[in-house]
TIDRENLO-214041 format. One record per residue: z, x, y of N, C-alpha, C, O in turn. Coordinates in steps of 0.001 Angstrom, whole numbers, padded with zeros to 6 digits, always signed. Layout:
BEGIN
ZXYZXYZXYZXY ...
END
This chain:
BEGIN
-005975-008613+058433-006917-007539+058655-006700-007018+060077-006652-007794+061031 -006570-005704+060204-006355-005061+061493-007422-004001+061665-007537-003089+060847 -008206-004119+062729-009287-003190+063029-010179-002968+061802-010565-001839+061498 -010496-004055+061108-011394-004010+059964-010770-003516+058675-011466-003400+057666 -009478-003222+058678-008801-002722+057485-007790-003752+056988-007037-004326+057775 -007780-003979+055678-006889-004953+055070-005600-004272+054610-005647-003199+054008 -004457-004885+054888-003158-004347+054515-002416-005355+053645-002590-006564+053791 -001594-004848+052748-000652-005688+052020+000736-005182+052353+001064-004022+052104 +001547-006061+052917+002899-005707+053331+003867-006736+052783+003505-007906+052654 +005096-006333+052455+006090-007319+052025+006558-008156+053210+006670-007652+054328 +006826-009411+052966+007385-010296+053988+008876-009983+054085+009600-010079+053094 +009338-009604+055291+010744-009238+055470+011596-010402+055958+012817-010385+055805 +010958-011416+056548+011679-012614+056997+010660-013665+057426+009450-013469+057308 +011174-014769+057921+010344-015821+058510+010940-016194+059859+012154-016118+060053 +010080-016599+060794+010547-017075+062099+009961-018450+062363+008913-018813+061831 +010651-019194+063184+010142-020496+063630+009684-020323+065072+010439-019871+065932 +008419-020696+065319+007808-020541+066636+007369-021910+067134+006668-022643+066437 +007794-022247+068357+007346-023491+068974+005976-023236+069587+005825-022333+070410 +004978-024019+069195+003618-023839+069684+003402-024645+070958+004286-025385+071389 +002219-024498+071562+001916-025185+072827+002080-026688+072743+002516-027320+073705 +001736-027264+071608+001813-028726+071510+003172-029192+071002+003313-030319+070529 +004177-028313+071104+005569-028613+070779+005843-028751+069281+006935-029168+068894 +004885-028413+068447+005150-028327+067015+005881-027028+066728+005820-026088+067520 +006571-026974+065600+007249-025758+065204+006557-025208+063963+006453-025892+062945 +006082-023958+064059+005458-023272+062930+006472-022332+062298+007282-021726+062999 +006429-022211+060990+007232-021220+060272+006267-020104+059874+005318-020334+059125 +006518-018890+060383+005587-017790+060175+006253-016638+059433+007421-016333+059671 +005507-015999+058533+006047-014814+057869+006070-013619+058829+005268-013536+059759 +007000-012707+058583+007151-011506+059402+006994-010275+058512+007587-010194+057436 +006186-009318+058977+006010-008041+058282+006326-006904+059253+006380-007113+060465 +006531-005712+058717+006823-004555+059558+005698-003532+059455+005165-003274+058376 +005350-002957+060606+004363-001879+060690+004959-000736+061497+005801-000953+062369 +004519+000480+061204+004770+001606+062089+003661+001580+063130+002491+001411+062787 +004021+001745+064400+003074+001585+065501+003069+002831+066370+004118+003411+066651 +001878+003235+066794+001748+004281+067805+001278+003597+069080+000253+002914+069089 +002042+003786+070164+001733+003134+071434+002040+004108+072553+003165+004595+072656 +001057+004399+073393+001219+005355+074493+001738+006700+073991+002653+007286+074568 +001138+007169+072911+001458+008466+072313+002898+008573+071807+003406+009681+071635 +003555+007450+071568+004891+007433+070959+004799+006675+069654+004011+005737+069530 +005600+007075+068677+005610+006407+067378+006870+005561+067246+007978+006000+067557 +006664+004338+066777+007755+003391+066575+007725+002957+065112+006671+002598+064587 +008867+002992+064468+008961+002653+063046+009414+001206+062870+010232+000697+063637 +008873+000562+061857+009322-000771+061410+009327-001812+062521+010326-002503+062722 +008223-001927+063238+008090-002943+064275+007672-004250+063605+006731-004285+062812 +008377-005303+063933+008137-006599+063291+007042-007386+063990+006986-007464+065217 +006165-007973+063163+005081-008823+063635+005133-010137+062883+005194-010146+061654 +005109-011254+063612+004949-012542+062939+003447-012767+062756+002648-012483+063648 +003089-013274+061601+001670-013401+061252+001138-014779+061580+001733-015798+061226 +000003-014791+062263-000701-016023+062586-002170-015658+062792-002461-014611+063370 -003091-016487+062338-004512-016174+062575-004816-016146+064071-004471-017083+064791 -005458-015079+064542-005766-014942+065966-007249-014714+066202-007631-014236+067270 -008094-015042+065233-009523-014749+065370-010176-015507+066529-011223-015084+067020 -009584-016609+066972-010154-017364+068084-009452-017065+069402-009781-017661+070428 -008484-016145+069386-007756-015781+070597-008370-014541+071229-009033-013754+070553 -008149-014370+072514-008716-013234+073233-008123-011911+072747-008839-010917+072624 -006817-011897+072471-006144-010666+072062-005720-010776+070594-005189-011806+070177 -005953-009716+069810-005622-009770+068383-004125-009695+068100-003675-010123+067037 -003340-009148+069052-001901-008974+068852-001191-009312+070155-001672-008984+071240 -000048-009967+070037+000810-010178+071197+002042-009298+071027+002589-009192+069929 +002478-008664+072120+003659-007810+072089+004833-008625+072612+004752-009241+073675 +005923-008621+071854+007105-009388+072232+008067-008605+073115+007908-007403+073326 +009064-009314+073626+010055-008714+074526+010827-007572+073886+011085-006563+074542 +011202-007710+072614+011986-006661+071964+011217-005347+071937+011779-004291+072225 +009920-005409+071587+009126-004180+071560+008917-003647+072963+008956-002434+073167 +008696-004517+073937+008492-004071+075311+009726-003326+075813+009593-002309+076495 +010914-003809+075491+012141-003118+075881+012254-001773+075182+012597-000770+075808 +011965-001748+073885+012024-000516+073112+011052+000532+073657+011387+001714+073730 +009846+000094+074039+008815+001003+074552+008959+001253+076049+008155+001976+076637 +009989+000655+076673+010232+000792+078111+009032+000345+078941+008588+001044+079852 +008519-000837+078602+007395-001432+079313+007941-002510+080240+008724-003361+079819 +007532-002473+081480+007936-003475+082456+006697-004238+082901+005649-003642+083151 +006820-005553+082998+005693-006392+083405+006111-007246+084591+007160-007890+084570 +005288-007243+085614+005490-008117+086758+004818-009442+086421+003590-009515+086381 +005594-010482+086179+005027-011769+085768+004266-012459+086889+003538-013421+086644 +004424-011985+088098+003705-012571+089229+002327-011936+089421+001539-012414+090238 +002031-010882+088692+000739-010203+088815-000153-010572+087639+000333-010971+086581 -001449-010436+087827-002396-010645+086740-002482-009335+085975-002863-008312+086543 -002130-009353+084681-002055-008127+083897-003076-008099+082773-002792-007570+081698 -004243-008650+082996-005268-008676+081965-006184-007472+082121-006745-007239+083191 -006328-006712+081042-007236-005567+081066-008649-006033+080805-008859-006948+080008 -009625-005423+081460-011017-005768+081151-011367-005355+079729-010732-004466+079163 -012363-005990+079159-012776-005698+077787-013153-004235+077600-013050-003724+076485 -013584-003546+078647-013966-002135+078532-012783-001253+078151-012987-000113+077734 -011555-001747+078280-010364-000985+077929-010027-001090+076442-009055-000483+075994 -010803-001841+075672-010452-002082+074273-010433-000811+073436-009728-000770+072428 -011173+000225+073806-011149+001484+073070-010268+002532+073759-010273+003698+073364 -009531+002134+074762-008677+003023+075524-007452+003415+074705-007058+002680+073799 -006846+004556+075007-005672+005020+074256-004436+004166+074518-003434+004330+073822 -004468+003262+075493-003324+002394+075733-003274+001216+074765-002241+000557+074650 -004353+000951+074082-004359-000106+073093-003669+000419+071851-003973+001518+071387 -002736-000360+071308-001929+000144+070195-002743+000388+068946-003711-000318+068663 -002337+001393+068209-002940+001717+066922-001963+001311+065842-000805+001728+065857 -002418+000504+064912-001544+000066+063820-001932+000791+062544-001322+000570+061499 
END
């Protein structure tokens, strides 16, 4: 469920993700078209995992960040305040 809407998508692949406790999860991957910073990106891959207890509903990976030309300074704190949740910089799926 994304922003209160339920989607059915075909699984295009599976990935293995090492979690914090060093276990390896096998997760399904689906593709969505994404609008981010007023640009449209086709067939962006998302690995699926329940995130209802996490602060952010979606994590953006390195491949998408490169595609969208996003640069992050890892030495800076890059957390947006909750008031930005309705801002146009938050991706629309």
